[in-house]
C-alpha positions in Angstrom: 109.4 88.2 83.2 110.8 90.9 85.4 110.1 91.6 89.1 110.7 94.4 91.3 111.7 94.3 95.1 108.8 93.9 97.7 105.9 91.5 98.4 105.0 90.6 95.9 108.7 89.2 94.7 108.1 87.7 99.0 105.4 85.5 98.0 106.4 83.9 94.7 109.5 83.2 96.4 108.3 81.1 99.3 106.4 79.1 96.1 108.1 78.5 94.1 111.2 77.0 97.2 108.5 75.5 98.8 107.0 73.7 95.8 110.4 72.2 94.2 112.8 69.0 95.6 114.6 69.8 98.2 117.4 67.7 96.2 117.7 70.6 93.4 117.3 72.9 95.7 120.4 71.6 97.8 122.3 71.3 94.5 121.6 74.6 93.4 123.1 76.1 96.2 126.2 73.6 96.8 127.0 74.3 93.0 126.3 78.5 93.4 129.0 78.2 97.4 132.1 77.3 94.3 130.2 78.9 90.9 131.1 75.4 90.2 128.6 72.3 88.9 131.6 69.9 89.4 132.7 71.2 92.7 129.4 71.7 93.7 128.1 68.9 92.9 130.8 66.7 94.7 130.3 68.2 98.0 126.1 67.5 98.0 127.1 63.7 97.0 129.4 63.8 100.1 127.3 65.5 102.6 123.7 64.1 102.0 125.8 60.7 101.8 126.5 61.7 105.7 123.1 63.0 106.8 120.2 60.6 108.2 117.1 62.3 106.1 115.4 60.5 103.6 115.4 63.9 101.1 112.6 62.3 98.7 110.2 61.8 101.9 107.3 63.7 101.2 107.6 64.9 104.2 111.4 66.7 104.6 111.0 70.3 103.4 113.7 72.0 101.9 114.7 74.0 104.7 115.0 70.4 106.6 117.7 69.1 103.7 119.2 72.3 103.5 120.0 72.7 107.3 121.5 68.9 107.1 123.6 69.2 103.9 124.8 72.4 106.4 125.9 70.5 109.3 126.8 67.2 107.9 129.3 69.8 105.8 130.8 71.9 109.2 131.4 67.9 110.5 133.8 67.7 107.7 135.5 70.6 107.7 136.1 70.1 112.2 136.9 66.0 111.4 139.2 67.2 108.8 142.6 65.1 109.0 145.8 66.8 108.9 147.3 64.7 105.6 144.4 63.4 104.5 144.3 60.1 101.4 145.1 60.9 98.8 141.4 61.5 96.0 138.8 61.0 100.0 135.9 63.6 100.7 138.6 63.9 103.4 141.6 65.5 100.2 138.2 67.3 98.8 137.2 69.0 101.5 141.1 70.4 102.7 141.0 71.8 98.9 138.0 73.9 98.6 138.9 77.3 99.8 137.5 78.2 103.3 133.2 78.5 103.5 131.5 81.9 103.0 130.8 84.2 105.6 127.4 84.0 107.1 126.9 87.3 105.5 127.4 85.7 102.4 125.6 82.5 102.8 122.9 84.4 103.4 122.8 86.2 100.8 122.8 83.1 98.4 120.0 81.7 100.0 117.6 84.7 99.7 119.2 86.3 96.7 120.0 83.4 94.3 117.8 80.3 96.2 114.7 82.3 96.7 114.2 81.4 100.8 112.6 84.0 103.2 115.5 86.1 105.7 113.9 84.0 108.9 114.5 79.8 107.2 117.7 80.8 105.9 118.3 81.9 109.5 117.7 78.4 110.5 119.3 76.8 107.6 122.4 78.8 109.2 122.3 78.9 112.7 122.6 82.9 112.3 121.7 84.7 115.5 119.7 88.3 115.6 118.0 89.7 112.9 117.9 87.6 109.5 115.7 90.5 107.7 118.5 93.1 109.2 121.5 91.3 108.0 120.6 90.5 105.0 120.1 94.1 104.7 123.9 94.9 105.5 124.8 91.9 103.3 123.5 93.5 100.3 124.6 97.2 100.9 128.2 95.4 101.1 127.5 94.1 97.6 130.7 95.6 95.5 132.7 93.8 92.5 136.4 94.2 93.7 137.7 94.7 90.8 137.5 95.6 86.8 135.3 92.9 85.3 133.2 92.4 81.9 130.1 90.7 80.8 128.8 89.0 78.2 124.9 89.6 77.9 123.3 86.6 76.4 119.2 87.1 75.9 117.0 86.8 73.5 114.2 88.8 74.7 115.1 92.8 74.1 113.8 94.4 77.6 115.1 91.8 79.8 118.9 92.1 77.9 118.1 95.9 78.7 116.8 95.8 82.5 120.8 93.0 82.9 122.3 95.9 81.1 121.8 98.2 83.2 121.6 96.7 86.4 124.9 95.0 85.1 126.3 98.4 84.5 124.8 100.3 88.0 126.4 97.7 89.4 129.8 98.9 87.7 130.3 95.5 85.5 130.8 96.8 82.0 129.0 95.2 79.8 131.2 93.8 76.2 128.7 92.5 74.4 125.3 90.9 74.3 124.1 88.1 72.1 120.8 86.9 70.9 120.7 83.5 69.5 123.6 81.1 70.0 125.7 81.4 67.5 126.1 85.1 68.3 126.9 84.4 72.1 129.6 82.1 70.5 130.9 85.5 69.0 131.1 88.3 71.4 132.8 86.4 73.6 135.3 84.6 72.0 136.3 88.4 70.6 135.3 90.6 74.0 137.1 88.0 76.7 134.5 88.5 79.3 135.0 87.3 82.7 130.9 86.8 83.8 128.3 86.0 81.2 124.5 85.7 81.6 122.6 83.7 79.4 118.6 82.8 79.4 118.8 78.6 79.3 116.0 79.3 76.5 116.7 80.5 73.3 113.9 81.5 70.6 112.1 78.5 72.7 115.2 76.4 72.2 117.7 75.0 75.2 120.7 76.3 73.3 121.8 78.4 75.7 124.1 75.7 77.5 125.3 74.6 73.9 127.0 78.2 73.2 128.7 78.0 77.0 130.1 74.8 75.8 130.8 75.7 73.0 132.6 79.4 74.7 134.3 77.0 77.5 136.7 75.6 74.5 138.3 78.4 74.4 137.3 80.8 77.4 136.9 79.9 81.0 134.9 82.7 83.4 131.2 81.4 85.4 128.4 81.4 84.2 124.6 82.7 85.4 122.1 81.7 83.5 118.3 82.7 84.1 115.7 80.3 83.7 112.0 80.1 84.3 112.8 76.2 84.5 115.3 75.6 87.0 114.7 72.1 88.0 114.3 71.4 84.5 118.5 72.5 83.7 119.2 70.7 87.7 118.6 66.6 87.0 121.9 66.0 88.0 123.1 65.9 84.1 126.6 65.6 83.0 125.8 68.7 80.5 124.2 71.3 82.8 124.9 74.9 84.1 127.2 75.8 87.0 124.7 79.1 88.7 121.3 79.6 88.4 118.8 81.8 89.4 115.3 82.0 87.9 112.5 84.2 86.8 110.7 86.1 87.8 114.0 87.7 89.0 114.8 90.0 90.9 118.4 93.3 90.8 118.6 91.5 94.2 118.8 88.3 92.1 121.3 90.0 89.4 123.5 91.7 92.0 124.6 88.8 94.7 124.5 86.3 91.6 126.8 88.9 89.5 128.7 89.2 92.8 129.4 86.1 93.6 130.3 84.8 91.0 133.6 87.1 90.2 134.7 86.6 94.4 134.6 83.2 93.6 137.8 81.0 93.6 136.4 78.6 91.3 137.9 75.3 90.7 
């Protein structure tokens, strides 16, 4: 399902994010920051172990848990020793790239996670008009290098829409596939810089299987698009690095693609 920008999208985003388990939202965000599942999950483990809030409590909102995550992450950054002990949490923090700036964090929280600008500003501690800052962040989105993409989607209208968004962004669509087998063949042949894939192909969870096979010979960020993000973000061993939810908007896709191409993955 495709949703264009507008009030209806904002209402749906608020309903979706506020009814999701807080830990699932934090896990999705932590992975999105680095476009990397393993590093994102390690960061989440480290930060949530340092907070007093109970993410499983019925009184803990998504904004509360996200705020605790951000606070703990920032505290860990300020406490970095000069020579951290190998394999310690401090060593993990020291090895990571610098966190995105506040505008990029706002963009990820709003256009990837589905928070409203005021909610995201509260989590980040951002002053000023968050809606205006979000507009500035969107306007600043540009592809800084030539990039090629593969689109894996079994719904022709959605595949065409994603292709259109990518091409307007300046990303070449090097190939399309509607099945896991096609996805492997197209990707091996075209060597894309990014893959956008439906998690469920033909009603089966085969998108992740295709990407696992692809990654054996070609490593690149993958943006999964799914109507059921919590089903694919359970903390299991085989999961996506980066997820955006259906129904999506062009802003969702643009933010995900530009950030994945910018992020220095582990």
